[in-house]
C-alpha positions in Angstrom: -32.3 29.4 34.3 -29.3 28.7 32.2 -29.6 27.9 28.5 -29.3 24.1 27.8 -26.7 22.9 25.5 -27.7 20.4 22.8 -29.3 17.2 24.2 -27.3 14.0 23.8 -28.9 10.9 22.6 -29.5 7.5 24.1 -27.4 5.9 21.3 -24.2 7.8 22.5 -24.5 6.8 26.1 -25.9 3.3 26.2 -22.6 1.5 25.4 -20.9 3.3 28.3 -23.7 2.6 30.8 -23.8 -1.0 29.7 -20.1 -1.5 30.4 -20.6 -0.3 34.0 -23.7 -2.3 34.9 -21.9 -4.9 37.1 -23.6 -4.5 40.5 -23.2 -6.2 43.8 -26.2 -8.4 44.8 -28.8 -6.3 46.5 -29.3 -9.1 49.0 -25.9 -8.4 50.3 -26.9 -4.9 51.2 -30.3 -5.4 52.7 -29.4 -5.4 56.4 -29.4 -2.1 58.1 -25.8 -0.9 58.9 -24.4 -4.1 57.4 -20.7 -4.0 56.6 -20.1 -5.6 53.2 -16.8 -7.1 52.1 -16.0 -6.2 48.5 -13.0 -6.1 46.2 -11.3 -2.9 45.0 -12.5 -3.6 41.4 -16.1 -3.8 42.6 -15.9 -0.5 44.5 -14.3 1.2 41.5 -17.1 -0.1 39.3 -19.6 1.5 41.6 -17.8 4.9 41.6 -17.4 4.9 37.8 -21.1 4.3 37.4 -21.9 7.1 39.8 -19.7 9.3 37.7 -21.7 8.6 34.6 -24.7 10.0 36.3 -22.8 13.3 37.1 -21.3 13.6 33.7 -22.0 11.2 30.9 -18.8 11.7 28.9 -15.1 11.4 29.5 -14.5 14.6 27.5 -17.1 17.3 26.9 -18.6 20.5 28.2 -21.6 21.9 30.1 -22.9 25.1 31.7 -23.2 25.4 35.4 -25.2 27.9 37.4 -24.5 28.4 41.1 -27.0 30.2 43.3 -26.7 31.1 47.0 -29.9 31.0 49.1 -30.6 32.5 52.5 -33.9 31.9 54.1 -35.0 30.3 50.9 -34.4 33.5 48.9 -31.8 33.7 46.1 -29.3 36.4 47.0 -26.5 35.8 44.4 -26.1 33.8 41.2 -23.3 33.2 38.6 -22.9 31.1 35.5 -19.8 29.1 34.4 -18.8 27.1 31.3 -17.1 23.9 32.2 -14.9 22.0 29.7 -13.2 18.7 30.7 -11.1 16.0 29.1 -10.5 12.2 29.6 -7.4 12.9 31.8 -9.6 14.4 34.5 -8.4 18.0 33.7 -11.0 20.7 33.5 -11.3 24.4 32.6 -13.9 26.7 33.9 -14.8 30.1 32.3 -16.8 32.6 34.3 -19.6 34.1 32.2 -21.2 36.9 34.3 -20.2 40.5 33.9 -18.5 41.1 37.2 -16.1 38.2 36.7 -16.2 37.7 33.0 -12.8 36.7 31.5 -11.7 34.9 34.6 -10.8 31.3 34.2 -9.9 28.3 36.3 -7.7 25.4 35.2 -7.7 22.1 37.2 -4.8 19.8 36.5 -3.6 16.6 38.2 -1.2 18.4 40.5 -2.6 22.0 40.8 -5.4 24.5 40.2 -4.8 27.9 38.6 -6.9 31.0 38.4 -6.4 33.5 35.6 -7.5 37.1 36.1 -7.4 39.2 32.9 -6.2 42.4 34.5 -3.1 40.7 35.9 -2.3 38.6 32.8 -1.0 35.9 35.1 -2.2 32.5 36.4 -2.3 32.4 40.2 -2.1 29.1 42.0 -5.1 28.5 44.2 -6.5 25.6 46.2 -9.6 23.7 44.9 -11.2 24.1 48.3 -11.2 27.9 48.0 -14.7 29.2 48.2 -16.3 30.3 44.9 -19.8 31.2 46.1 -21.7 30.3 49.2 -20.9 26.7 50.1 -19.6 25.9 46.6 -15.8 25.8 46.0 -13.8 26.1 42.8 -13.2 22.4 43.0 -17.0 21.7 43.2 -17.7 23.3 39.8 -14.4 22.1 38.1 -14.4 18.4 39.3 -16.7 16.0 37.6 -15.2 12.6 38.4 -14.7 10.9 41.7 -13.0 7.9 40.0 -10.2 10.1 38.6 -9.4 12.0 41.8 -10.1 9.6 44.6 -9.6 6.0 45.6 -11.4 3.6 48.0 -10.0 3.9 51.6 -10.2 0.1 51.9 -12.8 0.0 54.7 -15.8 -2.2 54.4 -18.8 -0.6 52.7 -21.6 0.3 55.0 -25.1 -0.7 53.8 -28.3 0.8 55.2 -32.0 0.7 54.5 -33.5 4.2 54.7 -36.9 5.2 56.1 -38.5 4.6 52.6 -37.1 1.1 52.4 -34.5 2.0 49.8 -31.1 0.3 50.0 -28.0 2.6 50.3 -24.3 1.9 50.5 -21.6 4.2 51.9 -18.1 4.2 50.3 -15.2 5.9 52.0 -12.9 7.8 49.5 -9.5 9.4 50.0 -7.7 11.8 47.7 -5.6 10.1 45.0 -4.2 13.2 43.3 -2.7 16.4 44.7 -5.4 18.7 43.2 -8.3 16.7 44.7 -10.7 19.2 46.4 -11.2 17.2 49.6 -8.9 14.9 51.6 -11.7 12.5 52.4 -15.3 11.8 51.2 -18.0 9.6 52.5 -20.1 8.8 49.4 -23.7 7.4 49.7 -25.0 5.6 46.6 -28.2 3.9 45.8 -27.3 0.2 46.3 -29.5 -1.0 43.4 -28.2 1.3 40.7 -25.2 3.3 42.1 -26.9 6.7 41.6 -25.2 9.2 43.9 -27.5 10.3 46.8 -25.2 12.3 49.2 -21.6 13.1 49.8 -20.0 14.3 53.1 -16.7 16.2 52.7 -14.0 16.2 55.3 -10.9 18.2 56.0 -7.5 16.6 56.7 -8.2 17.0 60.4 -11.3 14.8 60.1 -13.8 17.7 60.6 -16.7 17.6 58.3 -16.7 20.7 56.0 -20.0 20.3 54.2 -22.3 17.9 52.5 -23.8 17.6 49.0 -27.2 16.2 48.1 -27.8 15.1 44.5 -31.1 15.6 42.6 -31.4 13.2 39.7 -33.6 13.8 36.6 -34.2 11.8 33.5 -32.3 13.2 30.5 -33.2 11.5 27.2 -34.4 8.5 29.2 -31.3 8.2 31.3 -30.4 9.4 34.9 -28.5 12.7 35.2 -27.5 14.8 38.3 -29.3 18.1 37.4 -28.9 19.9 40.7 -26.5 19.6 43.6 -27.4 21.2 47.0 -24.5 22.1 49.3 -25.1 22.5 53.0 -22.7 23.5 55.8 -23.1 22.1 59.4 -24.5 24.9 61.6 -25.9 27.0 58.8 -29.5 25.8 58.6 -30.8 28.9 56.9 -28.3 29.0 54.0 -27.6 26.6 51.1 -26.1 26.7 47.7 -27.6 25.1 44.5 -25.4 24.1 41.5 -27.5 23.4 38.4 -26.0 21.8 35.3 -27.2 22.1 31.7 -27.3 19.1 29.4 -23.7 17.9 28.9 -22.3 17.7 25.4 -19.6 15.3 24.3 -16.6 17.1 22.7 -12.9 16.7 22.1 -10.4 19.6 22.8 -6.8 20.2 21.8 -4.4 19.2 24.6 -3.1 22.8 24.7 -6.4 24.0 26.1 -5.5 22.3 29.4 -2.0 23.8 29.8 -1.0 26.9 31.6 0.2 28.4 28.4 -3.0 27.7 26.5 -5.0 28.7 29.5 -3.9 32.3 29.7 -4.3 33.1 26.0 
């Protein structure tokens, strides 16, 4: 397991969570496969609240461990340090011996990979595979609200086999460096916690899905583990496990190509 960074406190996160607590009435979502008319502001509110469960801060850092499993046995694992700012930019440093020193920079319009032996930053696509079913964009991107927008279609509400209310939101890429062209995001209709996301290529073909495991961190919900699955690969999956996030501010130069390669 990765080492946890210092635990944040309830005091630092409660104001943010309180500002995002406007929810749609649950009664409007109770009917199975109901299509619910909403405003763009209401949808954005939902997505922002889901983001706070993935990463509680607009600017900060965490550690991420990605492990590939085949037949329920771990076959490969790597650790990454993820730093992000309130512009939606992020920087990923690879920590394991084989790839140590390599870094990834995600900006609004592009993603860059720095390899020490070349001393150059190479442009890559966020969808490029990092390990197993996890891509570079999966580890670098922590905000749907900053990278995607609602596709304008009615929200689809369902009640699952356990009687829980779910709502599906269609998202399309809103910035050039977004990892996927389209996402179908399933949230808990009562609290907007992320449950599942289906990721699609520009052609409309489903690329993979992610399932989110939520734990309580200092009394508040937090996505600890994300499980990635690819259609047709039933015996293989990838787990991405996050440490406790820490709020931090970084100099703007850290998220530039010049500062990135130093």
